[in-house]
mmCIF file as gemmi writes it, N, C-alpha and C atoms, coordinates in Angstrom:
data_model
loop_
_atom_site.group_PDB
_atom_site.id
_atom_site.type_symbol
_atom_site.label_atom_id
_atom_site.label_alt_id
_atom_site.label_comp_id
_atom_site.label_asym_id
_atom_site.label_entity_id
_atom_site.label_seq_id
_atom_site.pdbx_PDB_ins_code
_atom_site.Cartn_x
_atom_site.Cartn_y
_atom_site.Cartn_z
_atom_site.occupancy
_atom_site.B_iso_or_equiv
_atom_site.pdbx_formal_charge
_atom_site.auth_seq_id
_atom_site.auth_asym_id
_atom_site.pdbx_PDB_model_num
ATOM 1 N N . UNK Axp A 1 ? 11.053 -22.148 -2.063 1 0 ? 1 A 1
ATOM 2 C CA . UNK Axp A 1 ? 10.462 -22.443 -0.546 1 0 ? 1 A 1
ATOM 3 C C . UNK Axp A 1 ? 9.533 -21.053 -0.198 1 0 ? 1 A 1
ATOM 4 N N . UNK Axp A 2 ? 8.486 -21.385 0.124 1 0 ? 2 A 1
ATOM 5 C CA . UNK Axp A 2 ? 7.589 -20.17 0.665 1 0 ? 2 A 1
ATOM 6 C C . UNK Axp A 2 ? 8.155 -19.685 2.116 1 0 ? 2 A 1
ATOM 7 N N . UNK Axp A 3 ? 8.225 -18.216 2.115 1 0 ? 3 A 1
ATOM 8 C CA . UNK Axp A 3 ? 8.792 -17.658 3.598 1 0 ? 3 A 1
ATOM 9 C C . UNK Axp A 3 ? 7.567 -17.424 4.461 1 0 ? 3 A 1
ATOM 10 N N . UNK Axp A 4 ? 6.345 -17.554 4.248 1 0 ? 4 A 1
ATOM 11 C CA . UNK Axp A 4 ? 5.2 -17.181 4.763 1 0 ? 4 A 1
ATOM 12 C C . UNK Axp A 4 ? 4.998 -15.651 5.093 1 0 ? 4 A 1
ATOM 13 N N . UNK Axp A 5 ? 5.681 -14.847 4.324 1 0 ? 5 A 1
ATOM 14 C CA . UNK Axp A 5 ? 5.926 -13.333 4.739 1 0 ? 5 A 1
ATOM 15 C C . UNK Axp A 5 ? 4.765 -12.806 3.891 1 0 ? 5 A 1
ATOM 16 N N . UNK Axp A 6 ? 4.159 -11.853 4.603 1 0 ? 6 A 1
ATOM 17 C CA . UNK Axp A 6 ? 3 -11.143 4.122 1 0 ? 6 A 1
ATOM 18 C C . UNK Axp A 6 ? 3.481 -10.298 3.01 1 0 ? 6 A 1
ATOM 19 N N . UNK Axp A 7 ? 2.61 -10.04 1.788 1 0 ? 7 A 1
ATOM 20 C CA . UNK Axp A 7 ? 3.033 -9.355 0.736 1 0 ? 7 A 1
ATOM 21 C C . UNK Axp A 7 ? 3.269 -7.96 1.013 1 0 ? 7 A 1
ATOM 22 N N . UNK Axp A 8 ? 3.897 -7.125 0.37 1 0 ? 8 A 1
ATOM 23 C CA . UNK Axp A 8 ? 4.083 -5.731 0.602 1 0 ? 8 A 1
ATOM 24 C C . UNK Axp A 8 ? 2.754 -5.091 0.148 1 0 ? 8 A 1
ATOM 25 N N . UNK Axp A 9 ? 2.37 -4.057 0.931 1 0 ? 9 A 1
ATOM 26 C CA . UNK Axp A 9 ? 1.054 -3.282 0.623 1 0 ? 9 A 1
ATOM 27 C C . UNK Axp A 9 ? 1.211 -2.596 -0.436 1 0 ? 9 A 1
ATOM 28 N N . UNK Axp A 10 ? 2.232 -2.366 -0.893 1 0 ? 10 A 1
ATOM 29 C CA . UNK Axp A 10 ? 2.666 -1.485 -2.156 1 0 ? 10 A 1
ATOM 30 C C . UNK Axp A 10 ? 2.179 -2.187 -3.49 1 0 ? 10 A 1
ATOM 31 N N . UNK Axp A 11 ? 2.136 -3.569 -3.399 1 0 ? 11 A 1
ATOM 32 C CA . UNK Axp A 11 ? 1.873 -4.323 -4.694 1 0 ? 11 A 1
ATOM 33 C C . UNK Axp A 11 ? 0.318 -4.884 -4.523 1 0 ? 11 A 1
ATOM 34 N N . UNK Axp A 12 ? -0.33 -4.584 -3.371 1 0 ? 12 A 1
ATOM 35 C CA . UNK Axp A 12 ? -1.805 -5.139 -3.213 1 0 ? 12 A 1
ATOM 36 C C . UNK Axp A 12 ? -2.671 -4.025 -3.816 1 0 ? 12 A 1
ATOM 37 N N . UNK Axp A 13 ? -3.663 -4.605 -4.525 1 0 ? 13 A 1
ATOM 38 C CA . UNK Axp A 13 ? -4.693 -3.875 -5.008 1 0 ? 13 A 1
ATOM 39 C C . UNK Axp A 13 ? -5.978 -4.364 -4.978 1 0 ? 13 A 1
ATOM 40 N N . UNK Axp A 14 ? -6.873 -4.149 -4.143 1 0 ? 14 A 1
ATOM 41 C CA . UNK Axp A 14 ? -8.194 -4.73 -3.916 1 0 ? 14 A 1
ATOM 42 C C . UNK Axp A 14 ? -9.105 -4.011 -4.742 1 0 ? 14 A 1
ATOM 43 N N . UNK Axp A 15 ? -10.084 -4.854 -5.488 1 0 ? 15 A 1
ATOM 44 C CA . UNK Axp A 15 ? -10.99 -4.281 -6.38 1 0 ? 15 A 1
ATOM 45 C C . UNK Axp A 15 ? -12.142 -3.501 -5.63 1 0 ? 15 A 1
ATOM 46 N N . UNK Axp A 16 ? -12.913 -2.765 -6.316 1 0 ? 16 A 1
ATOM 47 C CA . UNK Axp A 16 ? -13.986 -2.118 -5.618 1 0 ? 16 A 1
ATOM 48 C C . UNK Axp A 16 ? -14.957 -3.096 -5.043 1 0 ? 16 A 1
ATOM 49 N N . UNK Axp A 17 ? -15.196 -4.145 -5.561 1 0 ? 17 A 1
ATOM 50 C CA . UNK Axp A 17 ? -16.237 -5.075 -5.067 1 0 ? 17 A 1
ATOM 51 C C . UNK Axp A 17 ? -15.481 -5.891 -3.89 1 0 ? 17 A 1
ATOM 52 N N . UNK Axp A 18 ? -14 -6.047 -3.806 1 0 ? 18 A 1
ATOM 53 C CA . UNK Axp A 18 ? -13.48 -6.575 -2.753 1 0 ? 18 A 1
ATOM 54 C C . UNK Axp A 18 ? -13.416 -5.549 -1.534 1 0 ? 18 A 1
ATOM 55 N N . UNK Axp A 19 ? -13.363 -4.367 -1.892 1 0 ? 19 A 1
ATOM 56 C CA . UNK Axp A 19 ? -13.473 -3.33 -0.821 1 0 ? 19 A 1
ATOM 57 C C . UNK Axp A 19 ? -14.898 -3.215 -0.011 1 0 ? 19 A 1
ATOM 58 N N . UNK Axp A 20 ? -15.794 -3.333 -1.018 1 0 ? 20 A 1
ATOM 59 C CA . UNK Axp A 20 ? -17.303 -3.369 -0.515 1 0 ? 20 A 1
ATOM 60 C C . UNK Axp A 20 ? -17.348 -4.503 0.408 1 0 ? 20 A 1
ATOM 61 N N . UNK Axp A 21 ? -16.997 -5.743 -0.022 1 0 ? 21 A 1
ATOM 62 C CA . UNK Axp A 21 ? -17.281 -7.162 0.716 1 0 ? 21 A 1
ATOM 63 C C . UNK Axp A 21 ? -16.316 -6.755 2.027 1 0 ? 21 A 1
ATOM 64 N N . UNK Axp A 22 ? -15.11 -6.165 2.024 1 0 ? 22 A 1
ATOM 65 C CA . UNK Axp A 22 ? -14.374 -6.082 3.377 1 0 ? 22 A 1
ATOM 66 C C . UNK Axp A 22 ? -15.202 -5.272 4.25 1 0 ? 22 A 1
ATOM 67 N N . UNK Axp A 23 ? -15.699 -4.081 3.899 1 0 ? 23 A 1
ATOM 68 C CA . UNK Axp A 23 ? -16.562 -3.296 4.692 1 0 ? 23 A 1
ATOM 69 C C . UNK Axp A 23 ? -17.766 -4.236 5.218 1 0 ? 23 A 1
ATOM 70 N N . UNK Axp A 24 ? -18.421 -5.007 4.524 1 0 ? 24 A 1
ATOM 71 C CA . UNK Axp A 24 ? -19.461 -5.85 4.96 1 0 ? 24 A 1
ATOM 72 C C . UNK Axp A 24 ? -18.776 -6.931 6.058 1 0 ? 24 A 1
ATOM 73 N N . UNK Axp A 25 ? -17.791 -7.529 5.872 1 0 ? 25 A 1
ATOM 74 C CA . UNK Axp A 25 ? -17.204 -8.445 6.767 1 0 ? 25 A 1
ATOM 75 C C . UNK Axp A 25 ? -16.8 -7.667 7.955 1 0 ? 25 A 1
ATOM 76 N N . UNK Axp A 26 ? -16.349 -6.378 7.862 1 0 ? 26 A 1
ATOM 77 C CA . UNK Axp A 26 ? -16.01 -5.604 9.206 1 0 ? 26 A 1
ATOM 78 C C . UNK Axp A 26 ? -17.435 -5.238 9.975 1 0 ? 26 A 1
ATOM 79 N N . UNK Axp A 27 ? -18.639 -5.247 9.354 1 0 ? 27 A 1
ATOM 80 C CA . UNK Axp A 27 ? -19.774 -4.944 10.088 1 0 ? 27 A 1
ATOM 81 C C . UNK Axp A 27 ? -20.314 -6.284 10.568 1 0 ? 27 A 1
ATOM 82 N N . UNK Axp A 28 ? -19.587 -7.378 10.27 1 0 ? 28 A 1
ATOM 83 C CA . UNK Axp A 28 ? -19.919 -8.702 10.943 1 0 ? 28 A 1
ATOM 84 C C . UNK Axp A 28 ? -20.818 -9.606 10.125 1 0 ? 28 A 1
ATOM 85 N N . UNK Axp A 29 ? -20.901 -9.319 8.935 1 0 ? 29 A 1
ATOM 86 C CA . UNK Axp A 29 ? -22.024 -10.211 8.081 1 0 ? 29 A 1
ATOM 87 C C . UNK Axp A 29 ? -21.285 -11.52 7.628 1 0 ? 29 A 1
ATOM 88 N N . UNK Axp A 30 ? -22.004 -12.474 7.529 1 0 ? 30 A 1
ATOM 89 C CA . UNK Axp A 30 ? -21.485 -13.797 7.039 1 0 ? 30 A 1
ATOM 90 C C . UNK Axp A 30 ? -21.259 -13.804 5.534 1 0 ? 30 A 1
ATOM 91 N N . UNK Axp A 31 ? -20.733 -14.635 4.869 1 0 ? 31 A 1
ATOM 92 C CA . UNK Axp A 31 ? -20.462 -14.649 3.399 1 0 ? 31 A 1
ATOM 93 C C . UNK Axp A 31 ? -22.078 -14.811 2.834 1 0 ? 31 A 1
ATOM 94 N N . UNK Axp A 32 ? -23.009 -15.566 3.549 1 0 ? 32 A 1
ATOM 95 C CA . UNK Axp A 32 ? -24.202 -15.595 3.146 1 0 ? 32 A 1
ATOM 96 C C . UNK Axp A 32 ? -25.076 -14.466 3.175 1 0 ? 32 A 1
ATOM 97 N N . UNK Axp A 33 ? -24.981 -13.761 4.33 1 0 ? 33 A 1
ATOM 98 C CA . UNK Axp A 33 ? -25.597 -12.526 4.446 1 0 ? 33 A 1
ATOM 99 C C . UNK Axp A 33 ? -24.944 -11.491 3.425 1 0 ? 33 A 1
ATOM 100 N N . UNK Axp A 34 ? -23.706 -11.313 3.155 1 0 ? 34 A 1
ATOM 101 C CA . UNK Axp A 34 ? -23.071 -10.5 2.112 1 0 ? 34 A 1
ATOM 102 C C . UNK Axp A 34 ? -23.408 -10.852 0.644 1 0 ? 34 A 1
ATOM 103 N N . UNK Axp A 35 ? -23.856 -12.075 0.406 1 0 ? 35 A 1
ATOM 104 C CA . UNK Axp A 35 ? -24.209 -12.532 -0.764 1 0 ? 35 A 1
ATOM 105 C C . UNK Axp A 35 ? -25.736 -12.04 -1.222 1 0 ? 35 A 1
ATOM 106 N N . UNK Axp A 36 ? -26.454 -12.274 -0.013 1 0 ? 36 A 1
ATOM 107 C CA . UNK Axp A 36 ? -27.956 -11.73 -0.085 1 0 ? 36 A 1
ATOM 108 C C . UNK Axp A 36 ? -27.963 -10.144 -0.197 1 0 ? 36 A 1
ATOM 109 N N . UNK Axp A 37 ? -27.087 -9.477 0.722 1 0 ? 37 A 1
ATOM 110 C CA . UNK Axp A 37 ? -26.971 -7.922 0.376 1 0 ? 37 A 1
ATOM 111 C C . UNK Axp A 37 ? -26.837 -7.498 -0.907 1 0 ? 37 A 1
ATOM 112 N N . UNK Axp A 38 ? -25.696 -8.093 -1.528 1 0 ? 38 A 1
ATOM 113 C CA . UNK Axp A 38 ? -25.285 -7.569 -2.695 1 0 ? 38 A 1
ATOM 114 C C . UNK Axp A 38 ? -25.858 -8.329 -3.858 1 0 ? 38 A 1
ATOM 115 N N . UNK Axp A 39 ? -26.912 -9.245 -3.734 1 0 ? 39 A 1
ATOM 116 C CA . UNK Axp A 39 ? -27.497 -10.095 -4.626 1 0 ? 39 A 1
ATOM 117 C C . UNK Axp A 39 ? -26.585 -10.784 -5.713 1 0 ? 39 A 1
ATOM 118 N N . UNK Axp A 40 ? -25.527 -11.486 -5.149 1 0 ? 40 A 1
ATOM 119 C CA . UNK Axp A 40 ? -24.706 -12.18 -5.669 1 0 ? 40 A 1
ATOM 120 C C . UNK Axp A 40 ? -24.628 -13.673 -5.148 1 0 ? 40 A 1
ATOM 121 N N . UNK Axp A 41 ? -24.083 -14.622 -5.662 1 0 ? 41 A 1
ATOM 122 C CA . UNK Axp A 41 ? -24.042 -15.874 -4.81 1 0 ? 41 A 1
ATOM 123 C C . UNK Axp A 41 ? -22.942 -15.893 -3.896 1 0 ? 41 A 1
ATOM 124 N N . UNK Axp A 42 ? -23.427 -16.992 -2.826 1 0 ? 42 A 1
ATOM 125 C CA . UNK Axp A 42 ? -22.469 -17.087 -1.671 1 0 ? 42 A 1
ATOM 126 C C . UNK Axp A 42 ? -21.193 -17.52 -2.427 1 0 ? 42 A 1
ATOM 127 N N . UNK Axp A 43 ? -21.015 -18.619 -3.414 1 0 ? 43 A 1
ATOM 128 C CA . UNK Axp A 43 ? -19.747 -18.778 -3.776 1 0 ? 43 A 1
ATOM 129 C C . UNK Axp A 43 ? -19.061 -17.644 -4.472 1 0 ? 43 A 1
ATOM 130 N N . UNK Axp A 44 ? -19.534 -16.787 -5.005 1 0 ? 44 A 1
ATOM 131 C CA . UNK Axp A 44 ? -18.906 -15.665 -5.453 1 0 ? 44 A 1
ATOM 132 C C . UNK Axp A 44 ? -18.231 -14.733 -4.379 1 0 ? 44 A 1
ATOM 133 N N . UNK Axp A 45 ? -18.892 -14.655 -3.119 1 0 ? 45 A 1
ATOM 134 C CA . UNK Axp A 45 ? -18.326 -14.244 -2.005 1 0 ? 45 A 1
ATOM 135 C C . UNK Axp A 45 ? -17.228 -14.829 -1.541 1 0 ? 45 A 1
ATOM 136 N N . UNK Axp A 46 ? -17.658 -16.041 -1.349 1 0 ? 46 A 1
ATOM 137 C CA . UNK Axp A 46 ? -16.282 -17.098 -1.03 1 0 ? 46 A 1
ATOM 138 C C . UNK Axp A 46 ? -15.217 -16.818 -1.669 1 0 ? 46 A 1
ATOM 139 N N . UNK Axp A 47 ? -15.137 -16.851 -3.068 1 0 ? 47 A 1
ATOM 140 C CA . UNK Axp A 47 ? -14.173 -16.572 -3.893 1 0 ? 47 A 1
ATOM 141 C C . UNK Axp A 47 ? -13.486 -15.282 -3.732 1 0 ? 47 A 1
ATOM 142 N N . UNK Axp A 48 ? -14.154 -14.155 -3.522 1 0 ? 48 A 1
ATOM 143 C CA . UNK Axp A 48 ? -13.591 -12.837 -3.313 1 0 ? 48 A 1
ATOM 144 C C . UNK Axp A 48 ? -12.84 -12.912 -1.929 1 0 ? 48 A 1
ATOM 145 N N . UNK Axp A 49 ? -13.503 -13.451 -0.978 1 0 ? 49 A 1
ATOM 146 C CA . UNK Axp A 49 ? -12.658 -13.541 0.35 1 0 ? 49 A 1
ATOM 147 C C . UNK Axp A 49 ? -11.455 -14.384 0.272 1 0 ? 49 A 1
ATOM 148 N N . UNK Axp A 50 ? -11.488 -15.403 -0.444 1 0 ? 50 A 1
ATOM 149 C CA . UNK Axp A 50 ? -10.359 -16.22 -0.516 1 0 ? 50 A 1
ATOM 150 C C . UNK Axp A 50 ? -9.311 -15.517 -1.386 1 0 ? 50 A 1
ATOM 151 N N . UNK Axp A 51 ? -9.663 -14.727 -2.441 1 0 ? 51 A 1
ATOM 152 C CA . UNK Axp A 51 ? -8.835 -14.17 -3.141 1 0 ? 51 A 1
ATOM 153 C C . UNK Axp A 51 ? -8.147 -12.883 -2.336 1 0 ? 51 A 1
ATOM 154 N N . UNK Axp A 52 ? -8.933 -12.203 -1.528 1 0 ? 52 A 1
ATOM 155 C CA . UNK Axp A 52 ? -8.523 -11.345 -0.382 1 0 ? 52 A 1
ATOM 156 C C . UNK Axp A 52 ? -7.453 -11.942 0.473 1 0 ? 52 A 1
ATOM 157 N N . UNK Axp A 53 ? -7.663 -13.049 0.88 1 0 ? 53 A 1
ATOM 158 C CA . UNK Axp A 53 ? -6.693 -13.759 1.985 1 0 ? 53 A 1
ATOM 159 C C . UNK Axp A 53 ? -5.56 -13.991 1.108 1 0 ? 53 A 1
ATOM 160 N N . UNK Axp A 54 ? -5.452 -14.327 -0.168 1 0 ? 54 A 1
ATOM 161 C CA . UNK Axp A 54 ? -4.161 -14.797 -0.82 1 0 ? 54 A 1
ATOM 162 C C . UNK Axp A 54 ? -3.454 -13.422 -1.041 1 0 ? 54 A 1
ATOM 163 N N . UNK Axp A 55 ? -4.149 -12.26 -1.547 1 0 ? 55 A 1
ATOM 164 C CA . UNK Axp A 55 ? -3.441 -10.897 -1.76 1 0 ? 55 A 1
ATOM 165 C C . UNK Axp A 55 ? -2.766 -10.41 -0.623 1 0 ? 55 A 1
ATOM 166 N N . UNK Axp A 56 ? -3.485 -10.648 0.523 1 0 ? 56 A 1
ATOM 167 C CA . UNK Axp A 56 ? -3.02 -9.857 1.921 1 0 ? 56 A 1
ATOM 168 C C . UNK Axp A 56 ? -2.346 -10.695 2.598 1 0 ? 56 A 1
ATOM 169 N N . UNK Axp A 57 ? -2.007 -12.194 2.388 1 0 ? 57 A 1
ATOM 170 C CA . UNK Axp A 57 ? -1.45 -12.96 3.228 1 0 ? 57 A 1
ATOM 171 C C . UNK Axp A 57 ? -2.001 -13.388 4.359 1 0 ? 57 A 1
ATOM 172 N N . UNK Axp A 58 ? -3.477 -12.954 4.53 1 0 ? 58 A 1
ATOM 173 C CA . UNK Axp A 58 ? -4.376 -13.257 5.632 1 0 ? 58 A 1
ATOM 174 C C . UNK Axp A 58 ? -4.721 -14.708 5.577 1 0 ? 58 A 1
ATOM 175 N N . UNK Axp A 59 ? -4.673 -15.2 6.783 1 0 ? 59 A 1
ATOM 176 C CA . UNK Axp A 59 ? -5.096 -16.711 6.978 1 0 ? 59 A 1
ATOM 177 C C . UNK Axp A 59 ? -6.827 -16.875 7.509 1 0 ? 59 A 1
ATOM 178 N N . UNK Axp A 60 ? -7.399 -15.638 7.889 1 0 ? 60 A 1
ATOM 179 C CA . UNK Axp A 60 ? -8.738 -15.877 8.298 1 0 ? 60 A 1
ATOM 180 C C . UNK Axp A 60 ? -9.367 -14.27 8.35 1 0 ? 60 A 1
ATOM 181 N N . UNK Axp A 61 ? -10.743 -14.09 8.525 1 0 ? 61 A 1
ATOM 182 C CA . UNK Axp A 61 ? -11.198 -12.869 8.751 1 0 ? 61 A 1
ATOM 183 C C . UNK Axp A 61 ? -10.662 -11.992 9.613 1 0 ? 61 A 1
ATOM 184 N N . UNK Axp A 62 ? -10.407 -12.21 10.905 1 0 ? 62 A 1
ATOM 185 C CA . UNK Axp A 62 ? -9.91 -11.434 11.743 1 0 ? 62 A 1
ATOM 186 C C . UNK Axp A 62 ? -8.521 -10.629 11.248 1 0 ? 62 A 1
ATOM 187 N N . UNK Axp A 63 ? -7.752 -11.646 10.605 1 0 ? 63 A 1
ATOM 188 C CA . UNK Axp A 63 ? -6.267 -11.151 10.136 1 0 ? 63 A 1
ATOM 189 C C . UNK Axp A 63 ? -6.7 -10.18 8.917 1 0 ? 63 A 1
ATOM 190 N N . UNK Axp A 64 ? -7.666 -10.654 8.162 1 0 ? 64 A 1
ATOM 191 C CA . UNK Axp A 64 ? -7.948 -9.622 6.798 1 0 ? 64 A 1
ATOM 192 C C . UNK Axp A 64 ? -8.371 -8.47 7.221 1 0 ? 64 A 1
ATOM 193 N N . UNK Axp A 65 ? -9.118 -8.35 8.353 1 0 ? 65 A 1
ATOM 194 C CA . UNK Axp A 65 ? -9.68 -6.938 8.87 1 0 ? 65 A 1
ATOM 195 C C . UNK Axp A 65 ? -8.713 -6.186 9.581 1 0 ? 65 A 1
ATOM 196 N N . UNK Axp A 66 ? -7.615 -6.931 10.223 1 0 ? 66 A 1
ATOM 197 C CA . UNK Axp A 66 ? -6.518 -6.333 11.116 1 0 ? 66 A 1
ATOM 198 C C . UNK Axp A 66 ? -5.524 -5.699 9.583 1 0 ? 66 A 1
ATOM 199 N N . UNK Axp A 67 ? -5.476 -6.466 8.729 1 0 ? 67 A 1
ATOM 200 C CA . UNK Axp A 67 ? -4.571 -6.121 7.519 1 0 ? 67 A 1
ATOM 201 C C . UNK Axp A 67 ? -5.43 -4.556 6.899 1 0 ? 67 A 1
ATOM 202 N N . UNK Axp A 68 ? -6.728 -4.842 6.836 1 0 ? 68 A 1
ATOM 203 C CA . UNK Axp A 68 ? -7.423 -3.55 6.145 1 0 ? 68 A 1
ATOM 204 C C . UNK Axp A 68 ? -7.372 -2.429 7.239 1 0 ? 68 A 1
ATOM 205 N N . UNK Axp A 69 ? -7.338 -2.692 8.319 1 0 ? 69 A 1
ATOM 206 C CA . UNK Axp A 69 ? -7.091 -1.33 9.364 1 0 ? 69 A 1
ATOM 207 C C . UNK Axp A 69 ? -5.748 -0.849 9.115 1 0 ? 69 A 1
ATOM 208 N N . UNK Axp A 70 ? -4.729 -1.706 9.308 1 0 ? 70 A 1
ATOM 209 C CA . UNK Axp A 70 ? -3.259 -1.381 9.274 1 0 ? 70 A 1
ATOM 210 C C . UNK Axp A 70 ? -3.072 -0.62 8.026 1 0 ? 70 A 1
ATOM 211 N N . UNK Axp A 71 ? -3.794 -0.982 6.863 1 0 ? 71 A 1
ATOM 212 C CA . UNK Axp A 71 ? -3.334 -0.325 5.576 1 0 ? 71 A 1
ATOM 213 C C . UNK Axp A 71 ? -4.499 0.622 5.341 1 0 ? 71 A 1
ATOM 214 N N . UNK Axp A 72 ? -5.254 1.217 6.053 1 0 ? 72 A 1
ATOM 215 C CA . UNK Axp A 72 ? -6.221 2.456 5.908 1 0 ? 72 A 1
ATOM 216 C C . UNK Axp A 72 ? -7.298 2.086 4.88 1 0 ? 72 A 1
ATOM 217 N N . UNK Axp A 73 ? -7.566 0.792 4.724 1 0 ? 73 A 1
ATOM 218 C CA . UNK Axp A 73 ? -8.622 0.298 4.065 1 0 ? 73 A 1
ATOM 219 C C . UNK Axp A 73 ? -9.997 0.373 4.734 1 0 ? 73 A 1
ATOM 220 N N . UNK Axp A 74 ? -10.119 0.303 5.929 1 0 ? 74 A 1
ATOM 221 C CA . UNK Axp A 74 ? -11.353 0.533 6.627 1 0 ? 74 A 1
ATOM 222 C C . UNK Axp A 74 ? -11.144 1.154 7.927 1 0 ? 74 A 1
ATOM 223 N N . UNK Axp A 75 ? -12.401 1.556 8.489 1 0 ? 75 A 1
ATOM 224 C CA . UNK Axp A 75 ? -12.07 2.758 9.531 1 0 ? 75 A 1
ATOM 225 C C . UNK Axp A 75 ? -13.158 2.098 10.702 1 0 ? 75 A 1
ATOM 226 N N . UNK Axp A 76 ? -12.681 1.865 11.779 1 0 ? 76 A 1
ATOM 227 C CA . UNK Axp A 76 ? -13.779 1.494 12.837 1 0 ? 76 A 1
ATOM 228 C C . UNK Axp A 76 ? -13.499 2.427 14.107 1 0 ? 76 A 1
ATOM 229 N N . UNK Axp A 77 ? -14.551 3.069 14.521 1 0 ? 77 A 1
ATOM 230 C CA . UNK Axp A 77 ? -14.96 3.819 15.811 1 0 ? 77 A 1
ATOM 231 C C . UNK Axp A 77 ? -13.876 4.803 15.826 1 0 ? 77 A 1
ATOM 232 N N . UNK Axp A 78 ? -13.591 5.695 14.682 1 0 ? 78 A 1
ATOM 233 C CA . UNK Axp A 78 ? -12.926 6.65 14.844 1 0 ? 78 A 1
ATOM 234 C C . UNK Axp A 78 ? -11.373 6.411 14.592 1 0 ? 78 A 1
ATOM 235 N N . UNK Axp A 79 ? -10.924 5.248 14.787 1 0 ? 79 A 1
ATOM 236 C CA . UNK Axp A 79 ? -9.619 4.686 14.522 1 0 ? 79 A 1
ATOM 237 C C . UNK Axp A 79 ? -9.202 4.566 13.063 1 0 ? 79 A 1
ATOM 238 N N . UNK Axp A 80 ? -8.151 5.185 12.738 1 0 ? 80 A 1
ATOM 239 C CA . UNK Axp A 80 ? -7.528 4.872 11.328 1 0 ? 80 A 1
ATOM 240 C C . UNK Axp A 80 ? -8.559 5.524 10.296 1 0 ? 80 A 1
ATOM 241 N N . UNK Axp A 81 ? -9.194 6.66 10.546 1 0 ? 81 A 1
ATOM 242 C CA . UNK Axp A 81 ? -10.272 7.44 9.931 1 0 ? 81 A 1
ATOM 243 C C . UNK Axp A 81 ? -9.624 8.415 9.006 1 0 ? 81 A 1
ATOM 244 N N . UNK Axp A 82 ? -8.369 8.544 8.542 1 0 ? 82 A 1
ATOM 245 C CA . UNK Axp A 82 ? -7.987 9.616 7.785 1 0 ? 82 A 1
ATOM 246 C C . UNK Axp A 82 ? -8.62 9.31 6.501 1 0 ? 82 A 1
ATOM 247 N N . UNK Axp A 83 ? -8.479 10.458 5.516 1 0 ? 83 A 1
ATOM 248 C CA . UNK Axp A 83 ? -9.016 10.394 4.271 1 0 ? 83 A 1
ATOM 249 C C . UNK Axp A 83 ? -7.947 9.772 3.233 1 0 ? 83 A 1
ATOM 250 N N . UNK Axp A 84 ? -7.92 8.778 2.986 1 0 ? 84 A 1
ATOM 251 C CA . UNK Axp A 84 ? -6.951 8.046 2.054 1 0 ? 84 A 1
ATOM 252 C C . UNK Axp A 84 ? -7.51 8.066 0.664 1 0 ? 84 A 1
ATOM 253 N N . UNK Axp A 85 ? -6.584 8.326 -0.485 1 0 ? 85 A 1
ATOM 254 C CA . UNK Axp A 85 ? -7.094 8.216 -1.854 1 0 ? 85 A 1
ATOM 255 C C . UNK Axp A 85 ? -7.675 6.752 -1.986 1 0 ? 85 A 1
ATOM 256 N N . UNK Axp A 86 ? -8.756 6.716 -2.92 1 0 ? 86 A 1
ATOM 257 C CA . UNK Axp A 86 ? -9.13 5.425 -3.292 1 0 ? 86 A 1
ATOM 258 C C . UNK Axp A 86 ? -8.649 5.022 -4.412 1 0 ? 86 A 1
ATOM 259 N N . UNK Axp A 87 ? -8.016 3.878 -4.586 1 0 ? 87 A 1
ATOM 260 C CA . UNK Axp A 87 ? -7.203 3.531 -5.771 1 0 ? 87 A 1
ATOM 261 C C . UNK Axp A 87 ? -8.288 3.557 -7.204 1 0 ? 87 A 1
ATOM 262 N N . UNK Axp A 88 ? -9.477 3.189 -6.769 1 0 ? 88 A 1
ATOM 263 C CA . UNK Axp A 88 ? -10.546 3.407 -7.989 1 0 ? 88 A 1
ATOM 264 C C . UNK Axp A 88 ? -10.809 4.71 -8.499 1 0 ? 88 A 1
ATOM 265 N N . UNK Axp A 89 ? -10.374 5.703 -7.643 1 0 ? 89 A 1
ATOM 266 C CA . UNK Axp A 89 ? -10.801 7.12 -8.125 1 0 ? 89 A 1
ATOM 267 C C . UNK Axp A 89 ? -9.656 7.805 -8.916 1 0 ? 89 A 1
ATOM 268 N N . UNK Axp A 90 ? -8.62 6.991 -9.269 1 0 ? 90 A 1
ATOM 269 C CA . UNK Axp A 90 ? -7.5 7.328 -9.902 1 0 ? 90 A 1
ATOM 270 C C . UNK Axp A 90 ? -7.841 7.537 -11.502 1 0 ? 90 A 1
ATOM 271 N N . UNK Axp A 91 ? -8.731 7.073 -11.933 1 0 ? 91 A 1
ATOM 272 C CA . UNK Axp A 91 ? -8.993 7.185 -13.401 1 0 ? 91 A 1
ATOM 273 C C . UNK Axp A 91 ? -9.974 8.211 -13.593 1 0 ? 91 A 1
ATOM 274 N N . UNK Axp A 92 ? -10.492 8.961 -12.543 1 0 ? 92 A 1
ATOM 275 C CA . UNK Axp A 92 ? -11.434 10.068 -12.702 1 0 ? 92 A 1
ATOM 276 C C . UNK Axp A 92 ? -10.818 11.427 -12.899 1 0 ? 92 A 1
């Protein structure tokens, strides 16, 4: 039976593309606008956003952005702007 519990952030890994999309969502872009900016299909953006909802336990874009801020993935207006290591930098 599902508990509805949000997954532990320790086990959540967002791809560099998902991080790019989350930044654009935070900038207020729609999935269509994100698709045009990244020159990918809207369906691909829809899939990325859906995957991020699943990974983070978020039910909508606001919850996704709250999760991202709470876990240091995005920074808004000087809030939560510490320099966190980027998971994708670990292979350099």
